[in-house]
C-alpha positions in Angstrom: -17.9 13.8 43.9 -18.3 10.8 41.5 -15.2 9.0 40.5 -13.8 10.4 37.2 -10.9 10.0 34.8 -10.9 6.2 35.0 -7.7 4.7 33.7 -6.1 1.2 33.4 -2.3 1.3 33.0 -2.7 5.1 32.9 -4.7 4.9 29.7 -8.4 5.4 29.1 -10.0 2.1 27.8 -6.7 0.5 26.7 -6.6 -2.5 24.3 -3.9 -5.0 24.7 -3.1 -5.0 28.5 -0.7 -7.9 29.1 0.4 -7.1 32.7 -1.5 -7.1 36.0 -3.8 -4.1 35.4 -3.4 -1.1 37.6 -6.6 0.9 38.1 -6.7 4.6 38.8 -9.3 7.4 39.0 -9.9 10.9 40.4 -11.8 11.2 43.6 -11.3 10.3 47.2 -13.2 8.7 50.1 -14.4 5.1 50.7 -14.5 3.2 47.4 -15.3 -0.2 45.9 -13.8 -1.5 42.6 -15.3 -4.4 40.6 -14.0 -6.2 37.5 -16.5 -8.1 35.3 -15.7 -10.4 32.5 -18.0 -12.1 29.9 -19.3 -14.5 32.6 -19.8 -12.0 35.4 -17.9 -10.7 38.4 -14.2 -11.6 38.3 -12.7 -9.6 41.2 -13.6 -6.9 43.6 -11.8 -4.9 46.3 -12.5 -1.9 48.4 -11.0 0.6 50.9 -11.8 3.5 53.1 -9.1 5.7 51.4 -6.7 5.2 48.5 -3.2 5.1 49.9 -1.6 5.1 46.5 -2.6 6.6 43.1 -3.5 3.2 41.7 -4.9 -0.2 42.7 -3.3 -3.3 41.3 -5.4 -6.2 40.1 -5.1 -9.2 42.4 -7.7 -11.6 41.2 -7.9 -14.8 39.1 -5.9 -15.0 35.9 -7.5 -13.0 33.1 -8.3 -14.4 29.7 -6.4 -13.3 26.6 -7.9 -10.9 24.1 -11.0 -10.4 26.2 -12.9 -7.2 27.1 -13.5 -6.6 30.8 -15.8 -4.0 32.3 -14.7 -2.4 35.6 -16.4 0.1 37.9 -15.6 2.3 40.8 -18.2 3.2 43.4 -17.6 6.1 45.8 -19.7 8.8 47.5 -22.8 6.9 46.4 -22.1 7.1 42.7 -20.6 4.6 40.2 -18.5 5.1 37.1 -17.4 2.4 34.7 -14.9 1.8 32.0 -13.4 -1.1 30.0 -10.1 -2.6 29.0 -9.1 -5.4 26.7 -6.3 -7.8 27.5 -3.4 -8.8 25.2 -1.9 -12.1 24.4 -1.6 -13.1 28.1 -1.1 -16.8 27.6 1.6 -16.5 24.9 -0.6 -18.4 22.5 -0.5 -16.9 19.0 -2.7 -19.7 17.6 0.1 -20.8 15.3 0.7 -17.3 13.8 4.2 -17.1 12.3 6.4 -14.2 11.2 6.3 -13.8 7.5 8.1 -11.7 4.8 9.0 -11.7 1.2 10.8 -14.8 -0.1 12.9 -12.7 -2.5 13.5 -9.3 -0.9 14.6 -6.6 -3.2 14.7 -3.5 -1.0 11.1 -2.6 -1.7 8.5 -2.7 1.0 6.7 -6.0 0.6 2.9 -6.3 0.3 1.3 -9.4 1.8 -2.4 -10.3 1.6 -4.9 -13.0 2.6 -8.6 -13.3 2.3 -10.9 -14.8 5.0 -14.6 -15.4 5.6 -15.7 -14.7 9.2 -18.5 -16.7 10.9 -22.2 -16.0 10.5 -22.2 -13.9 13.6 -19.6 -11.7 15.2 -19.6 -10.7 18.8 -16.1 -9.3 19.0 -12.9 -9.3 16.9 -9.3 -8.4 17.9 -6.4 -7.9 15.5 -2.9 -8.5 17.0 0.1 -7.3 15.0 3.8 -7.8 15.7 6.6 -6.7 13.4 10.3 -6.6 12.8 10.1 -3.0 11.6 6.8 -1.3 10.8 3.5 -2.9 9.7 0.8 -0.9 7.9 -2.4 -3.0 8.1 -5.6 -2.6 6.1 -8.9 -4.5 6.0 -10.7 -4.2 2.7 -8.5 -1.2 1.8 -9.2 0.7 5.0 -6.4 1.4 7.5 -7.1 -0.5 10.7 -5.9 2.3 13.0 -4.7 5.9 12.7 -1.3 4.9 14.2 1.7 5.3 12.0 5.3 3.9 12.4 3.9 1.0 14.3 4.6 -1.2 16.2 7.1 0.6 18.5 10.9 0.3 18.4 12.8 -1.8 21.0 15.9 -3.8 21.3 14.4 -6.6 19.2 16.7 -9.2 20.9 15.1 -8.4 24.3 11.5 -7.5 23.5 9.3 -7.0 20.4 6.2 -5.0 20.7 2.8 -5.9 19.3 -0.4 -3.9 19.0 -4.0 -5.0 19.6 -6.9 -3.3 17.8 -10.7 -3.9 18.2 -11.8 -4.4 14.6 -15.3 -5.6 15.3 -16.8 -2.6 13.5 -14.7 -3.3 10.4 -16.1 -6.8 9.8 -19.4 -8.0 8.5 -20.6 -11.5 9.4 -20.4 -14.1 6.6 -18.9 -11.7 4.0 -15.5 -12.4 2.6 -12.8 -9.7 3.4 -9.1 -9.2 2.8 -6.3 -8.2 5.1 -3.3 -6.3 3.7 0.1 -5.8 5.1 2.8 -3.4 3.9 6.1 -3.7 5.8 8.7 -1.0 6.4 12.2 -1.3 7.7 12.4 1.1 10.7 15.3 0.4 13.0 14.9 -3.3 12.5 16.0 -3.6 8.9 17.8 -0.3 8.2 19.7 -0.8 5.0 21.8 2.4 4.6 25.0 2.7 6.6 25.1 5.3 9.3 27.4 6.4 12.1 25.3 4.5 14.8 25.7 1.2 13.0 22.0 0.5 12.9 22.5 -1.4 9.6 24.6 -4.0 11.5 22.4 -4.3 14.6 22.4 -7.8 16.1 18.8 -8.3 15.2 19.1 -6.9 11.7 16.9 -8.6 9.1 14.4 -7.9 6.4 11.1 -6.5 7.6 8.5 -9.1 8.7 5.2 -9.3 10.6 3.1 -11.7 12.6 -0.6 -11.2 12.6 -3.4 -12.9 14.6 -7.1 -12.1 14.1 -9.4 -13.6 16.8 -13.1 -13.5 16.1 -15.6 -14.7 18.6 -19.1 -15.5 17.5 -22.3 -14.9 19.5 -21.9 -18.5 21.0 -18.4 -17.7 22.2 -16.6 -19.9 19.7 -13.3 -18.6 18.4 -12.4 -18.2 14.7 -8.8 -17.2 13.8 -6.8 -15.9 10.9 -3.0 -16.1 11.3 0.0 -15.3 9.2 1.6 -18.4 7.5 3.0 -19.4 4.2 -0.4 -19.3 2.5 -0.3 -15.5 2.4 0.7 -13.9 -0.9 3.7 -11.6 -1.2 5.0 -9.1 -3.8 7.2 -6.1 -3.9 5.1 -3.0 -3.3 5.2 0.6 -4.6 7.4 1.8 -1.7 10.7 1.1 -3.4 13.0 2.4 -0.6 12.5 3.4 3.0 15.2 4.6 5.4 14.5 6.6 8.5 17.4 9.0 7.7 17.5 8.8 3.9 13.8 9.1 3.2 11.3 7.2 1.0 10.7 6.4 -2.7 7.3 5.6 -4.0 6.5 4.5 -7.5 2.7 4.8 -8.0 3.0 2.7 -11.1 3.8 -0.3 -8.9 0.7 -0.1 -6.7 -1.6 -3.1 -7.6 -5.1 -1.5 -7.7 -7.3 -3.2 -5.1 -4.6 -5.5 -3.8 -6.0 -5.4 -0.3 -9.7 -5.9 -1.2 -11.5 -9.2 -1.6 -11.6 -10.8 -5.1 -8.2 -9.5 -6.1 -6.3 -11.9 -8.4 -3.0 -12.7 -6.6 -2.3 -15.9 -8.5 1.0 -14.4 -9.8 2.2 -13.4 -6.3 4.8 -15.4 -4.4 4.0 -17.4 -1.3 5.0 -15.6 1.8 8.2 -16.8 3.4 8.3 -18.0 7.0 11.1 -16.2 8.9 12.5 -16.3 12.4 11.4 -12.7 13.3 12.6 -10.8 16.3 14.1 -13.0 19.1 12.8 -10.8 21.9 9.8 -11.5 24.2 6.5 -10.4 22.7 5.1 -7.5 24.8 2.1 -5.2 24.2 3.0 -1.7 23.0 2.5 0.1 26.3 3.3 3.6 25.1 0.6 5.5 23.1 0.7 5.3 19.3 2.4 7.7 17.0 -0.2 9.7 15.1 -0.6 12.7 12.9 -1.3 15.5 15.4 -1.7 18.6 13.2 -1.3 19.8 9.7 0.1 23.1 8.3 -0.3 24.9 5.0 2.9 26.7 3.8 3.1 30.3 4.8 5.3 31.2 1.8 6.1 29.6 -1.5 9.1 30.9 -3.5 10.0 29.6 -7.0 13.8 29.4 -7.2 13.7 28.5 -10.9 11.3 26.6 -13.2 10.4 23.4 -11.6 11.9 24.2 -8.2 10.1 25.7 -5.3 10.9 26.3 -1.6 8.0 26.1 0.9 8.1 27.6 4.3 5.9 26.3 7.2 5.0 28.1 10.4 7.6 26.3 12.6 10.1 23.5 12.9 8.2 20.1 13.1 8.8 16.4 13.0 6.7 14.7 10.3 6.3 14.6 6.6 4.8 16.3 3.5 1.5 15.2 2.2 1.0 15.9 -1.5 -1.8 15.9 -4.0 -0.4 15.6 -7.6 -1.3 15.0 -11.2 1.0 14.3 -14.1 2.0 11.9 -16.8 3.2 8.4 -15.9 6.8 8.4 -15.0 7.0 12.1 -13.9 9.1 12.5 -10.8 8.5 14.7 -7.7 11.4 15.2 -5.3 10.9 16.5 -1.8 13.8 17.7 0.3 13.5 18.7 4.0 15.5 21.0 6.2 15.4 23.2 9.3 17.1 26.2 7.7 17.8 27.9 4.4 21.1 28.5 2.7 22.1 32.0 1.7 20.8 31.4 -1.9 17.3 30.6 -0.5 17.5 26.8 -1.1 16.8 24.3 1.6 19.9 23.2 3.6 19.8 19.4 3.5 23.4 18.9 4.3 24.7 16.1 6.5 27.3 18.3 8.3 29.1 15.6 10.1 28.9 12.9 7.5 26.6 10.6 9.5 24.9 8.9 6.6 26.1 7.1 3.5 24.1 8.4 0.6 20.9 10.3 0.6 19.4 12.3 3.5 15.8 13.5 4.2 14.8 13.0 0.6 11.5 11.6 -0.6 10.8 10.8 -4.3 7.5 10.0 -5.9 6.9 8.7 -9.4 3.4 9.4 -10.8 1.3 6.8 -12.6 -0.7 9.2 -14.9 -3.6 9.4 -12.5 -4.3 11.8 -9.6 -2.3 10.8 -6.5 -2.6 11.6 -2.8 0.6 10.4 -1.1 2.5 10.7 2.2 5.4 8.7 3.5 4.5 5.4 5.2 7.7 4.4 7.0 9.8 7.6 7.6 9.6 11.0 9.1 11.7 14.1 8.9 12.6 17.2 10.9 12.0 20.4 9.0 10.5 23.9 8.6 11.4 24.2 4.9 10.8 21.9 2.0 12.2 22.1 -1.5 9.9 20.6 -4.2 11.2 19.7 -7.6 8.6 18.7 -10.1 7.2 19.5 -13.5 4.4 21.3 -11.7 3.9 22.3 -8.1 1.6 19.8 -6.3 -0.6 20.8 -3.4 1.5 20.3 -0.3 0.8 20.3 3.4 3.1 19.5 6.3 1.9 16.9 8.9 3.2 17.1 12.5 3.7 13.5 13.6 4.5 12.3 17.1 3.5 9.9 19.9 0.1 10.9 21.2 0.8 12.9 24.4 -2.0 15.0 25.7 -1.1 18.4 27.2 -1.5 17.9 30.9 0.3 21.0 32.3 0.2 24.7 31.7 2.3 27.8 32.4 1.7 31.5 31.9 3.3 34.6 33.5 3.4 38.3 33.1 6.7 38.2 31.0 5.8 37.2 27.5 9.4 35.9 26.8 9.1 33.3 29.5 5.7 32.1 28.1 7.4 31.9 24.6 10.3 29.8 25.9 7.9 27.5 27.7 5.8 27.0 24.5 8.9 26.4 22.4 10.1 23.8 24.9 6.9 21.8 24.8 6.8 22.0 21.0 10.4 20.7 20.8 9.6 17.8 23.2 6.7 16.8 21.1 8.9 16.9 18.0 11.1 14.3 19.7 8.5 11.8 20.9 8.4 8.8 18.5 7.9 5.8 20.8 10.9 7.0 22.7 12.3 10.4 23.5 14.7 11.3 20.8 17.4 14.0 20.4 16.7 15.5 17.0 14.1 14.4 14.4 16.3 15.6 11.5 19.8 14.4 12.3 19.6 11.4 14.6 16.3 10.1 16.0 18.2 8.4 18.7 17.3 7.9 22.4 20.2 9.6 24.1 19.9 8.8 27.8 21.3 12.1 29.1 18.8 14.1 27.1 15.9 12.2 28.5 17.3 12.3 32.0 17.5 16.1 32.2 14.1 16.4 30.4 12.0 13.9 32.3 10.6 16.3 34.8 9.5 18.9 32.2 8.0 16.1 30.1 6.0 14.7 32.9 4.7 18.1 34.1 3.6 19.1 30.6 2.5 15.9 28.8 0.9 12.5 29.4 4.2 10.5 28.9 4.2 8.2 31.9 3.9 5.0 29.9 6.3 6.2 27.2 9.0 7.0 29.8 8.4 3.8 31.7 8.8 1.8 28.5 12.0 3.7 27.7 13.4 3.0 31.2 13.0 -0.7 30.4 14.9 0.0 27.2 17.7 1.6 29.1 17.9 -1.3 31.5 17.8 -3.8 28.6 20.8 -2.1 27.0 22.9 -3.5 29.9 22.2 -7.1 28.7 22.6 -8.2 32.3 25.8 -6.4 33.4 27.9 -3.2 33.4 26.5 0.2 32.6 23.6 1.0 30.3 24.5 2.4 26.9 24.3 6.1 26.0 21.6 5.3 23.4 18.5 3.3 24.2 17.6 1.2 22.4 21.1 0.5 21.1 21.9 -1.4 18.0 25.6 -2.1 18.8 27.2 1.3 18.1 30.9 0.7 18.0 31.8 4.1 19.4 32.8 3.6 23.1 31.5 6.4 25.3 32.4 4.8 28.6 32.5 5.9 31.4 29.5 8.2 31.3 27.8 8.2 34.6 26.2 11.5 33.8 24.2 9.9 30.9 23.9 6.5 32.6 22.2 8.2 35.5 19.0 8.0 33.4 18.6 4.4 34.7 18.3 5.7 38.2 16.9 9.3 38.0 14.1 8.8 35.4 12.4 6.0 37.4 12.7 8.2 40.5 11.1 11.1 38.6 8.3 8.8 37.6 7.8 7.9 41.2 7.7 11.5 42.4 5.6 12.8 39.5 3.2 9.9 38.9 3.5 7.6 42.0 4.7 4.8 39.7 6.0 2.2 42.1 6.0 -0.7 39.6 8.9 1.0 37.7 10.9 1.0 40.9 10.2 -2.7 41.5 10.9 -3.7 37.9 14.2 -1.8 37.6 15.7 -2.2 41.1 17.9 -5.1 40.1 19.4 -3.3 37.1 19.8 0.0 38.8 21.5 -1.4 41.9 23.7 -3.7 39.9 24.8 -0.9 37.6 25.6 1.5 40.5 27.8 -1.2 42.1 29.6 -1.4 38.8 30.0 2.4 38.7 31.3 2.5 42.2 33.9 -0.2 41.4 35.5 2.0 38.7 35.7 5.2 40.8 39.0 6.3 42.2 38.7 7.0 45.9 35.1 8.0 45.5 35.7 10.2 42.5 34.1 9.4 39.1 34.9 10.5 35.6 32.9 10.8 32.4 33.4 11.2 28.6 30.3 13.3 28.5 30.4 16.3 30.7 28.4 19.6 30.6 27.8 19.2 26.9 27.4 22.2 24.6 28.3 25.0 27.0 28.5 28.3 25.1 32.2 28.2 24.2 32.1 24.7 22.7 31.9 24.1 18.9 28.5 24.5 17.5 28.5 20.8 16.5 28.8 19.8 20.2 31.5 19.1 22.8 32.3 19.1 26.4 32.7 22.3 28.4 36.4 23.3 29.0 36.4 22.0 32.6 37.2 19.1 34.8 34.7 16.4 33.9 35.2 14.6 37.2 33.2 17.2 39.0 30.0 16.6 37.0 30.6 12.8 37.1 31.0 12.7 40.9 28.0 15.0 41.5 25.8 12.7 39.4 27.2 9.7 41.2 26.2 11.2 44.5 22.8 12.0 43.1 22.3 8.4 42.1 23.5 7.1 45.4 21.1 9.3 47.3 18.2 8.3 45.1 19.1 4.6 45.4 19.1 4.9 49.2 15.6 6.3 49.1 14.6 3.8 46.5 15.9 0.9 48.7 13.9 2.3 51.6 10.7 2.4 49.6 11.2 -1.2 48.6 12.3 -2.5 52.0 15.9 -3.1 50.8 19.0 -2.2 52.8 20.1 1.3 52.2 23.3 1.6 54.1 25.5 0.6 51.2 24.3 3.6 49.2 24.4 6.0 52.0 27.9 5.1 53.0 29.2 5.3 49.4 27.5 8.7 49.0 29.2 10.0 52.2 32.6 8.8 50.9 32.1 10.6 47.5 30.9 13.8 49.2 34.0 13.9 51.4 36.3 13.2 48.5 34.6 15.8 46.4 35.0 18.6 49.0 38.6 17.6 49.7 39.6 17.6 46.0 37.5 20.3 44.4 36.4 23.0 46.9 38.8 25.9 47.6 38.0 29.3 49.2 34.2 28.9 48.6 34.6 27.9 45.0 34.2 24.6 43.3 37.0 24.2 40.8 38.9 21.4 39.0 42.0 20.7 37.0 42.1 22.2 33.5 39.2 24.6 34.0 39.1 27.6 31.7 38.1 30.3 34.1 35.3 30.1 36.6 32.9 27.3 35.8 29.3 27.9 36.8 28.4 24.2 36.2 30.7 23.0 39.0 29.1 25.0 41.8 25.6 24.5 40.4 25.8 20.7 40.3 27.4 20.5 43.7 24.5 22.6 45.1 21.7 20.8 43.1 22.7 17.4 44.5 23.6 18.6 48.0 27.2 17.4 47.6 28.5 20.1 49.8 28.1 20.4 53.6 25.6 23.0 54.7 28.3 25.5 55.8 29.8 25.7 52.3 26.6 26.0 50.2 25.8 29.7 50.5 29.3 30.8 49.7 29.4 28.6 46.6 26.0 29.9 45.5 27.2 33.5 46.0 30.2 32.8 43.8 28.0 31.4 41.0 25.7 34.5 41.3 28.7 36.8 41.2 30.0 35.1 38.0 26.5 35.4 36.4 26.6 39.2 37.1 30.2 39.5 35.9 29.1 38.0 32.6 26.4 40.6 32.2 23.7 38.3 33.5 24.6 35.4 31.3 24.9 31.7 31.9 27.9 29.6 30.9 26.3 26.2 31.3 25.5 23.3 29.0 23.1 20.4 28.9 23.7 19.1 32.5 24.0 22.2 34.5 21.5 24.5 32.7 18.7 22.5 34.3 19.9 23.4 37.8 21.3 26.9 37.4 18.2 29.0 37.9 16.7 26.8 40.7 19.9 26.9 42.7 20.3 30.7 42.3 16.7 31.1 43.5 17.2 28.6 46.3 20.1 30.6 47.8 18.6 34.0 47.6 19.6 35.1 44.1 16.2 35.0 42.4 17.0 38.4 40.8 20.0 36.9 39.1 18.0 33.9 37.9 15.3 36.2 36.4 18.0 38.3 34.7 19.4 35.2 33.1 16.0 33.8 32.1 15.0 37.1 30.4 18.3 37.8 28.7 18.1 38.4 25.0 21.8 38.3 23.9 24.0 35.3 23.4 24.0 32.9 25.2 20.3 32.8 26.3 16.9 31.5 25.4 15.9 35.0 24.6 18.7 35.2 22.0 17.1 32.2 20.2 13.8 34.0 20.2 15.3 37.2 18.8 16.8 35.0 16.1 13.4 33.8 15.1 13.5 30.4 16.7 10.3 28.3 16.5 11.8 25.4 18.5 14.8 24.9 20.8 18.3 24.4 19.4 21.0 21.9 20.2 23.5 24.7 21.0 23.4 28.3 22.2 25.1 29.4 19.0 23.1 30.3 15.9 25.3 27.9 14.0 23.8 25.1 16.0 23.8 21.8 14.1 20.2 21.0 15.1 17.1 23.1 15.8 15.2 20.2 17.3 16.8 19.6 20.8 14.9 20.0 24.1 17.9 19.4 26.5 18.6 23.1 27.0 14.9 23.8 27.6 15.1 22.6 31.2 14.5 26.1 32.3 10.9 24.9 32.3 11.5 23.1 35.6 12.2 26.5 37.2 9.2 28.1 35.6 6.9 25.5 37.2 8.6 25.2 40.6 10.0 28.7 41.3 8.1 31.1 39.2 4.6 29.5 39.4 5.5 27.7 42.6 4.4 24.1 42.1 6.6 21.2 43.3 5.8 17.6 44.5 6.9 16.8 48.0 5.5 13.3 48.3 5.4 10.7 45.5 2.6 11.2 43.0 2.0 14.8 44.3 0.2 13.3 47.3 1.7 16.3 49.1 2.7 19.4 47.2 4.5 22.6 47.8 3.0 25.9 46.5 5.8 28.5 46.9 6.4 31.1 44.2 9.8 32.5 44.7 10.4 34.8 41.7 7.9 37.5 42.6 9.4 40.1 40.4 7.7 38.6 37.4 4.5 40.2 38.7 2.3 37.2 38.4 2.1 33.6 37.1 -0.1 30.6 36.7 0.5 26.9 36.3 -1.3 23.6 36.5 -0.2 20.0 36.6 -2.3 16.9 36.2 -1.5 14.8 39.3 -2.7 11.2 39.6 -5.5 12.6 41.8 -6.6 15.5 39.6 -5.5 19.0 38.5 -3.4 21.0 40.9 -3.4 24.7 39.9 -2.1 28.0 41.1 -2.5 31.6 40.0 -0.8 34.4 41.8 -0.1 38.1 41.3 1.5 41.0 43.2 -1.0 43.7 43.8 -0.4 47.4 43.7 0.2 47.4 47.5 3.0 44.8 47.1 1.1 41.9 48.7 0.9 38.6 46.9 -2.6 37.4 46.1 -2.8 33.7 45.3 -5.6 31.3 44.2 -5.0 27.5 44.4 -7.0 24.5 43.5 -5.9 21.3 45.3 -7.5 18.1 44.1 -9.1 15.5 46.3 -6.5 13.2 47.9 -3.8 15.9 47.8 -2.6 18.3 50.5 -0.3 21.2 50.0 2.1 23.5 52.0 1.7 27.1 50.9 4.5 29.6 51.4 4.3 33.3 50.7 6.1 36.3 52.2 5.3 36.1 56.0 2.9 33.2 55.3 3.1 29.4 55.7 0.0 27.3 55.9 -1.3 23.8 55.1 -4.0 23.5 52.5 -6.5 20.6 52.2 -8.2 19.7 48.9 -10.5 22.4 47.5 -10.2 26.0 46.3 -8.3 28.5 48.3 -7.6 32.3 48.1 -4.7 33.6 50.2 -3.1 37.0 50.7 0.5 37.2 51.9 0.9 38.6 55.4 3.9 40.6 54.2 4.2 42.9 51.2 7.0 42.4 48.7 9.1 45.5 49.1 9.3 47.5 47.0 6.1 46.5 45.2 6.8 44.6 42.0 8.1 46.9 39.2 9.1 44.7 36.4 11.3 46.7 34.0 12.4 43.9 31.7 11.5 44.6 28.2 9.2 41.7 27.0 10.2 39.9 23.9 7.8 37.8 21.8 
């Protein structure tokens, strides 16, 4: 087959690559790769077989802001693609960070006109910002991305974007560049509980822009930001990621970002220091509008006050089309639920914010207006509109671009529904980083991302987003100690230490990237931070036992606003410590580093764990309220226990599940592992009973309550309806129900082993670095399992069915189990949609 799906840095035709490019494609066999620049061949390499998912560039230094063409030849056929480099040499051609000399709280507008050369071969626009920068050329948005550039710890790194704007320019004709700047997490003005308004980098929004134009003779012509740009307060009078946005259409200067506009009364732009961090290309995909929804219901509460219902909980904003007299006010309030009187619940239940919350306000100018927020987004399903007349309103779903790369279906509709709600909720929480709720926080809690990394990678193209976020987690250490529980972190004064359960994200997410995507660079880049952190963590253990302030959060009996399970937190902490030590030993081996330090420490913690917490086949701690499923589950998931004790502990967990009427009692940490461990130790029936339960606490309970996304808590009073960290049942759906698991890094070798055959049948697919791996199986009327599998080129798989184990090469396979499932599958669970 011809090479296909050509990628550089895991992206099709990326613009702005500022690292040694990694090339990947689908297809196997002998290959040759060539990279061509403007002057011809730059580098080539070849091989008889690809030993890894990607090939790293190892040629001469590449030029900045230059388009390269590369090709792969295999099986007698060639396929080509392109990439554009970023600012590789650090030379911004004198571009400075600029802002408004007299900031008032409004989003500043900045402009500059420029005449390009008589011929244009290529043109690249580079934009960095403290906060967000909305860029136009002659009044047209440069790119569809919003909330850009991405958010980082601005004292460590500051992201920039590169856009090919060749098609937007005309040779020899004067044009105008416009900048509107938003605050984001860089200049957040309103006080909040996470102290973003006092972050070390905090300053007024600013931007640095470089436009490089090359004419047909190869000469460069540049436009840069400097003090000659004009600046004025713009129509966006207030923007705060939690509070919302105010827009006064009367303050919009008509044509301000088009050539010929009179800006003689504007101030000169002010040169500012800007972010102190190293300039890096925005490696994660852009944030974009993904979908739009019309309201499904409109209810007038009273004259001038309407409540709009949308199909589901989303992250995004409202887009309006309105007419009215100059000075008329439209108010838009956003919420995930309704109050008893039918109004939208916009409460800040825990007092996180000083002042307004999820409120947008628009002042009309007397002319028709089309408007949407420029620098904020909200979490909501319901919107309350207050206005003299109801404008046309649509809801826009806004998140990081993340293509669906995985799929799951099965014969029990409830499980399909839970899967779909899980993916929706993840997408609602992708905004440059994985967040924890688009309504209430927008924070990158490390524990949330740690438990959710696998389901994200198996469903969505999020490799670069997670790799970028891993760097944020490492950066939060600032060179020593543990990472913070939020990443990026703006200096939150609340002390959550110790929290190895959450800090484990620094170790476990890179390893998940290695297993799911074969990303070795993330292991190399983060080895120093991960190993140094784990030595720090070991130093504060007591005889091999760790503790944590964050245990199995939001178990069913905890308050709806959140809290630890009523159990000994040392058990979860030590289990996660062992998991990190095991991973770091394997990580060290992969990188050729000594591993004995980590193996020995893991052995000591295992022995201490068994001595202190295991009694009569049960894992229990001090202060536990009754039997705690999480204790046994985590001990099994991370193989903390010796082989002889495991089955008994698993049996005790299964017995407790049955005693609770087929219900779980786990929170954010252990829910991920409950069903896989029950299945692993012969209790697939109990796992399925929990998965299809429809009374509290369960996923099915949420569905029966009308959930359109996943909640933060099992209770219906849950503070947030935009959390994915209890949706980790999705791991079990892929690995145990459908039967797909990676065995070797990057899915080079896979396991196809459906274990929960009482569902009757299931299908799943994952996009491996080599192509799509897919499975479909069903239990026939005679009780035999009939399975179809597609294994991509470059991948092998072990297939296990009742009485059957065989090795599969790449290609399509149809297999029938040697043994029947007795009795033949008779699913009696009532499906719930």
